[in-house]
C-alpha positions in Angstrom: 131.5 -222.5 67.4 133.9 -219.3 67.0 135.5 -218.6 70.4 137.7 -215.7 70.9 141.1 -216.0 73.1 141.3 -215.3 76.5 142.9 -211.6 76.0 139.7 -210.7 73.6 137.4 -212.1 76.9 140.0 -209.7 79.5 139.4 -206.8 76.9 135.7 -206.8 76.4 134.4 -208.5 79.7 136.3 -207.7 82.5 133.6 -208.4 84.9 133.4 -211.9 83.5 129.8 -210.7 81.7 129.8 -208.6 78.2 127.8 -205.3 79.2 125.9 -204.1 75.9 124.4 -200.3 76.4 121.3 -200.5 74.3 120.1 -197.5 73.2 115.9 -197.5 72.7 115.9 -193.9 71.4 116.3 -195.2 67.9 113.9 -197.6 66.8 115.3 -198.9 63.8 118.3 -200.9 66.0 116.1 -201.6 68.9 112.6 -201.4 70.7 111.0 -203.1 73.9 108.3 -205.9 72.8 105.3 -204.1 73.9 103.9 -207.5 74.6 106.6 -208.9 76.6 108.7 -206.3 77.3 111.7 -208.1 75.8 114.3 -205.8 74.3 114.9 -207.1 70.3 116.7 -205.3 67.6 120.2 -205.8 65.5 122.1 -204.0 67.9 120.7 -206.6 70.5 121.5 -209.8 67.8 125.1 -208.3 67.4 125.6 -208.3 71.1 124.4 -211.6 71.6 126.6 -213.2 69.0 129.5 -211.0 70.1 129.1 -212.7 73.7 128.9 -215.7 72.6 132.1 -215.7 70.5 134.0 -214.2 74.0 132.3 -217.1 75.6 130.5 -214.8 78.3 127.0 -213.9 79.2 125.6 -210.5 78.0 124.0 -208.3 80.1 121.7 -205.4 78.6 122.1 -202.1 79.6 119.1 -200.7 78.4 119.1 -196.8 78.2 116.4 -194.2 76.3 118.8 -192.2 74.8 122.0 -191.8 72.3 123.5 -189.7 75.4 123.1 -192.0 77.8 124.6 -195.1 75.9 127.7 -192.7 75.3 128.0 -192.1 78.8 127.6 -195.6 79.9 130.5 -196.5 77.6 132.9 -193.8 77.9 132.3 -194.4 82.1 133.2 -198.0 81.5 129.7 -198.8 82.7 129.3 -201.0 79.7 131.6 -202.9 77.6 130.2 -202.2 74.0 127.6 -199.9 72.5 125.9 -199.3 69.2 126.3 -195.2 67.9 126.1 -193.0 65.1 129.7 -192.1 64.3 130.2 -188.6 65.8 133.8 -186.9 66.3 132.9 -185.8 69.5 132.0 -189.3 70.7 134.9 -190.6 69.2 137.0 -188.6 71.7 136.0 -191.5 74.5 135.3 -194.4 72.1 136.6 -196.3 69.4 134.2 -196.6 66.4 133.9 -200.0 64.2 133.4 -198.9 60.5 129.5 -198.4 60.2 127.1 -201.7 59.8 124.0 -199.7 58.9 123.2 -196.7 56.9 120.0 -194.2 58.4 118.4 -191.3 56.8 117.8 -187.9 58.6 115.1 -186.1 57.6 113.4 -182.8 58.5 109.8 -183.3 59.0 107.2 -180.2 58.7 103.6 -179.1 59.0 101.6 -179.5 55.7 100.8 -175.8 55.1 104.6 -175.0 56.0 106.2 -172.7 53.4 109.3 -175.4 53.0 109.8 -177.3 49.8 113.1 -178.2 50.2 116.1 -179.3 52.9 118.2 -176.3 52.1 114.8 -174.0 52.8 115.5 -174.8 56.7 118.9 -172.9 58.0 117.3 -169.5 58.4 117.2 -166.9 61.1 113.6 -167.2 63.0 113.0 -171.1 62.2 113.1 -173.5 65.1 114.3 -177.0 64.6 113.4 -179.7 67.2 116.0 -182.5 67.5 116.6 -185.4 70.3 118.7 -184.1 72.9 122.3 -185.8 72.4 121.2 -187.7 69.3 123.3 -187.8 65.8 121.3 -185.1 64.6 121.8 -182.7 67.5 125.4 -183.2 67.5 125.6 -182.8 63.3 123.2 -179.7 63.5 125.0 -178.0 66.2 127.9 -178.1 63.9 126.3 -177.5 60.7 123.3 -174.9 60.6 124.1 -171.3 60.9 121.0 -169.0 61.1 118.4 -171.5 62.7 117.8 -172.2 66.1 117.8 -176.0 67.6 115.6 -176.8 70.2 115.8 -180.1 72.1 113.3 -182.5 73.3 114.3 -184.8 75.8 114.8 -188.1 73.6 114.3 -189.0 69.9 111.2 -190.4 70.0 109.8 -187.0 71.8 110.8 -184.7 68.8 107.3 -184.7 66.8 105.3 -183.8 70.0 107.7 -181.5 71.1 107.4 -180.0 68.2 103.9 -179.5 67.9 103.3 -178.9 71.6 105.8 -175.9 71.1 104.6 -174.5 67.8 108.5 -175.1 66.2 109.2 -175.0 62.7 110.8 -178.3 62.1 111.1 -181.5 63.9 114.3 -183.5 62.5 114.9 -187.3 63.3 115.3 -190.7 61.9 113.1 -191.0 58.6 111.1 -194.1 59.8 110.4 -192.6 63.0 109.3 -189.3 61.6 107.1 -191.5 59.0 105.4 -193.2 61.8 104.8 -190.1 63.6 103.5 -188.4 60.3 100.9 -191.3 59.7 99.7 -191.5 62.8 99.1 -187.8 64.0 98.3 -186.6 60.1 98.9 -183.1 58.6 102.6 -183.6 58.6 105.2 -184.4 55.6 108.6 -185.0 55.6 110.9 -182.6 53.0 112.0 -184.8 50.2 115.6 -186.5 50.7 117.7 -186.2 53.6 120.0 -183.7 55.8 122.6 -186.3 56.6 123.5 -190.3 56.4 124.0 -191.7 60.0 126.6 -194.1 60.1 126.0 -196.5 63.0 128.8 -198.5 64.6 129.6 -200.5 67.2 132.4 -198.7 69.6 134.1 -199.7 72.8 135.9 -197.4 75.6 139.2 -196.1 74.4 141.0 -197.3 77.3 140.3 -200.9 76.3 142.9 -200.2 73.6 143.7 -200.6 69.9 144.0 -204.4 69.5 140.1 -204.6 71.4 139.2 -202.3 68.6 140.4 -203.9 65.5 138.8 -207.3 66.9 135.2 -205.6 67.2 136.3 -203.8 63.3 137.1 -207.7 62.3 133.6 -208.6 63.9 131.4 -206.0 62.3 133.1 -206.6 58.9 132.4 -210.4 59.4 128.6 -210.1 60.2 127.9 -207.4 57.0 129.5 -210.0 54.6 128.1 -212.7 56.0 124.7 -211.7 55.6 124.2 -211.6 59.2 122.9 -207.5 59.8 120.9 -208.4 56.5 118.9 -211.2 58.0 118.6 -209.1 61.6 117.1 -206.1 59.3 114.7 -208.1 57.9 113.8 -210.5 61.0 113.1 -207.3 62.9 110.8 -205.7 60.3 113.1 -202.6 59.6 112.4 -200.6 56.9 114.9 -197.9 55.2 118.0 -199.0 56.9 120.7 -200.7 54.3 123.8 -202.8 55.2 126.8 -200.3 55.4 129.3 -201.2 52.8 132.4 -203.0 53.3 134.8 -201.0 55.3 134.5 -197.2 56.1 132.6 -196.0 53.3 129.4 -194.8 53.5 
């Protein structure tokens, strides 16, 4: 059993318990079991294994949005979290290299005129994103002519898109595919508009040594097959284990 030194425990679990922010807004990483109410997923598995190595119990700080997860970690209400890497979020969070890569895609109605992603960013086009999500942050920087509209959470994007008559929904490919299959009359545009580099992170105030320990942990989990096995165990499709280091 690998146990980290006491200094690591002090850095990551100053309360005596590892508090892990778990975002249910991205079902690829975590979701609540409908039958038992238990929160499960690759991020939960990584949090539990990190707590085991620190030799402390784990407490899951379960939130519904990426923005709430970021807030929990930057406010020191959680010791670690699981995020899409983004420079704005990096102001308060030390990110590891990515452990999983996820595709961000556009969804439209079957009768929409769009056939490619590059047709979306035009004046008069309304794109729905989840408030504070990686797609929101990315598209806020990149979109030049279209208008962004924000649903309260990422899982609510398609319902908002349909209710408001917007033109495009943006989100995790697998979530959009599931919504399209359930509702009908919808299709994904081919390709992707971004790749989400999903990483672990801790508050910047914990210091460079803590960040280096977490980085080494993520690299080990990728190399050992732990993350690949977790994705398979939880039936996740469409996400891939990130390569070694910071490459995407």
